C-alpha positions as CSV (number, residue, x, y, z in Angstrom):
1,M,-14.0,-28.6,-21.4
2,N,-11.7,-28.1,-18.4
3,T,-10.0,-24.7,-18.1
4,P,-6.4,-25.0,-17.0
5,T,-5.6,-23.6,-13.6
6,T,-1.9,-22.8,-14.5
7,L,0.0,-21.9,-17.6
8,T,3.6,-22.8,-18.3
9,T,6.1,-20.0,-18.8
10,A,6.2,-20.9,-22.6
11,A,2.4,-20.5,-22.8
12,V,2.5,-17.2,-20.9
13,R,5.3,-15.9,-23.2
14,E,3.1,-16.6,-26.2
15,R,0.0,-14.9,-24.7
16,L,1.5,-12.2,-22.5
17,H,0.3,-9.4,-24.8
18,S,-3.3,-10.6,-24.3
19,L,-3.3,-11.3,-20.6
20,V,-4.0,-9.0,-17.7
21,V,-1.2,-9.9,-15.2
22,I,-2.0,-9.6,-11.5
23,D,1.0,-9.9,-9.2
24,V,-0.2,-10.9,-5.7
25,R,3.1,-10.5,-3.9
26,T,4.0,-7.8,-1.4
27,P,5.0,-4.4,-2.8
28,G,8.6,-5.0,-1.9
29,E,8.7,-8.3,-3.8
30,Y,6.9,-6.7,-6.8
31,A,9.5,-3.9,-6.8
32,G,12.3,-6.5,-6.9
33,G,11.1,-7.6,-10.3
34,H,7.8,-8.4,-12.0
35,L,6.5,-9.6,-15.3
36,P,6.1,-6.9,-17.9
37,G,2.8,-5.0,-17.5
38,A,1.9,-6.7,-14.2
39,H,-0.4,-4.9,-11.8
40,N,0.5,-5.3,-8.1
41,I,-2.5,-6.3,-6.0
42,P,-1.2,-8.1,-2.9
43,L,-3.1,-11.2,-1.8
44,D,-4.2,-9.4,1.4
45,D,-5.9,-6.7,-0.7
46,L,-7.5,-9.0,-3.2
47,E,-11.0,-8.9,-1.6
48,H,-11.0,-5.1,-1.9
49,A,-10.1,-5.3,-5.6
50,L,-12.8,-7.9,-6.6
51,P,-15.1,-5.5,-8.5
52,T,-12.2,-4.2,-10.6
53,L,-10.8,-7.7,-11.2
54,R,-14.3,-8.8,-12.3
55,E,-14.4,-6.0,-14.9
56,A,-10.9,-6.8,-16.1
57,A,-11.7,-10.5,-16.4
58,D,-14.7,-9.6,-18.6
59,R,-12.3,-7.9,-21.0
60,S,-9.2,-10.2,-20.9
61,D,-8.0,-13.4,-19.3
62,L,-6.4,-12.8,-15.9
63,L,-3.0,-14.3,-15.0
64,L,-2.1,-14.5,-11.3
65,V,1.6,-14.4,-10.4
66,C,3.5,-14.7,-7.2
67,A,7.0,-15.8,-6.3
68,S,6.5,-19.6,-6.7
69,G,2.9,-20.2,-7.4
70,A,1.4,-20.8,-3.9
71,R,0.0,-17.4,-3.3
72,S,-1.4,-17.1,-6.8
73,Q,-3.1,-20.5,-6.2
74,N,-4.7,-19.0,-3.1
75,A,-5.7,-15.9,-5.1
76,G,-7.2,-18.2,-7.7
77,V,-9.4,-19.8,-5.1
78,I,-10.6,-16.4,-3.8
79,L,-11.4,-15.3,-7.4
80,S,-13.1,-18.6,-8.3
81,R,-15.3,-18.3,-5.2
82,N,-16.4,-15.0,-6.5
83,G,-17.0,-16.2,-10.0
84,I,-13.9,-14.6,-11.5
85,P,-11.9,-16.8,-13.9
86,A,-8.2,-16.7,-13.7
87,V,-5.1,-18.8,-14.2
88,G,-1.7,-18.9,-12.5
89,L,1.8,-18.9,-13.8
90,E,3.3,-22.4,-13.1
91,G,6.3,-21.9,-10.8
92,G,5.6,-18.1,-10.4
93,T,8.1,-15.3,-11.1
94,A,11.0,-17.6,-10.1
95,A,10.1,-20.0,-13.0
96,W,9.6,-17.0,-15.4
97,A,13.1,-15.6,-14.6
98,A,14.7,-19.1,-14.8
99,A,13.2,-19.5,-18.2
100,G,14.9,-16.2,-19.3
101,G,11.7,-14.1,-19.0
102,D,12.1,-10.3,-18.7
103,L,11.5,-8.8,-15.2
104,H,10.7,-5.2,-14.9
105,R,11.8,-3.2,-11.9
106,P,10.5,0.3,-11.0
107,A,12.9,3.1,-10.8
108,A,14.9,3.1,-7.6
109,T,13.0,4.7,-4.8
110,A,13.9,4.7,-1.1
111,A,15.6,1.7,0.5
112,P,14.8,-1.5,-1.4
113,K,12.5,-3.9,0.4
114,W,13.4,-7.5,1.0
115,A,11.5,-10.3,-0.7
116,M,9.2,-12.3,1.6
117,D,11.3,-15.5,1.4
118,R,14.3,-13.5,2.6
119,Q,12.3,-12.0,5.4
120,V,11.2,-15.5,6.4
121,R,14.7,-16.9,6.4
122,L,16.0,-14.0,8.5
123,T,13.1,-14.3,11.1
124,A,13.3,-18.1,11.2
125,G,17.1,-18.2,11.5
126,S,17.1,-15.5,14.2
127,A,14.4,-17.3,16.2
128,V,16.4,-20.6,16.0
129,L,19.6,-18.9,17.1
130,L,17.8,-17.1,19.9
131,G,16.2,-20.4,21.2
132,L,19.6,-22.1,21.1
133,L,21.4,-19.2,22.8
134,L,18.7,-18.9,25.6
135,G,18.8,-22.7,26.0
136,L,22.5,-22.5,26.7
137,V,22.5,-19.4,28.9
138,I,19.2,-19.5,30.7
139,H,17.4,-22.8,30.6
140,P,17.3,-25.7,28.2
141,A,13.5,-25.4,27.7
142,F,14.2,-22.4,25.5
143,Q,15.4,-24.8,22.9
144,L,11.8,-25.7,22.3
145,L,11.6,-22.4,20.4
146,S,14.1,-23.7,17.9
147,A,12.2,-27.0,17.7
148,G,9.0,-25.1,17.1
149,I,10.5,-23.1,14.3
150,A,12.0,-26.2,12.7
151,A,8.6,-28.0,12.9
152,G,6.9,-24.9,11.3
153,L,9.4,-25.0,8.4
154,V,8.8,-28.7,7.8
155,Y,5.1,-28.1,7.8
156,S,5.5,-25.1,5.5
157,A,7.4,-27.2,3.0
158,L,4.9,-30.1,3.1
159,S,1.8,-27.9,2.9
160,N,3.2,-25.3,0.5
161,S,2.0,-22.6,2.8
162,C,3.8,-20.4,5.3
163,A,2.3,-19.0,8.4
164,M,5.4,-16.9,9.1
165,A,5.1,-15.2,5.7
166,T,1.5,-14.5,6.4
167,L,2.4,-12.8,9.7
168,L,5.3,-10.9,8.2
169,G,3.0,-9.8,5.3
170,K,0.9,-7.9,7.9
171,L,3.8,-5.7,9.1
172,P,3.5,-2.1,8.0
173,Y,6.5,-2.1,5.6
174,N,4.9,-5.1,3.7
175,R,1.5,-3.5,3.4
176,T,0.3,-1.7,0.3
177,D,-0.1,2.0,0.6
178,R,-3.8,2.6,-0.1
179,T,-3.0,5.3,-2.5
180,A,-0.8,2.9,-4.5
181,L,-3.5,0.3,-4.6
182,D,-6.1,2.8,-5.7
183,T,-3.7,4.0,-8.5
184,T,-3.2,0.3,-9.5
185,L,-7.0,-0.3,-9.6
186,A,-7.6,2.8,-11.6
187,A,-4.9,1.7,-14.2
188,L,-6.5,-1.7,-14.3
189,R,-10.0,-0.2,-14.9
190,N,-8.5,1.9,-17.8
191,N,-6.5,-1.0,-19.3
């Protein structure tokens, strides 16, 4: 029998009480709204969390969640490579919210962080404008910067991956505080 790699929002709604939900988005995206009971383990920290995830998978089924499904699919590959079964939420948090699913938000803390897609749009748009402006003011060759960003966006859409999001995810404000990750892993072990 083949195990499904994704579950629909309807299937998740029925089984949410029995699933261990792992949100692989950045802490800022997670703070913007996540599935009830979700534990935030960003994709970049997944390798560090493998022993705890293995223990959790022995107790309950793991559900991987991200914004649209691409990062949870990558997380699923990492877990599968390490012998840990998991499924993803088809369409991610966006599909969950669109289907009327409840999103939990932690109490307001400091300045809210931007979601990764918003950070990508700002960075890509700024780079395109900069390339066009420098092309007009300094030298037309600077317009190649705008063309490069456009090509990257087209590739991103076709491959369902985003190199810019990966790079932005490595910036300090998008990284998980090690203490927060350790607290999440301890909660997951006690779940």
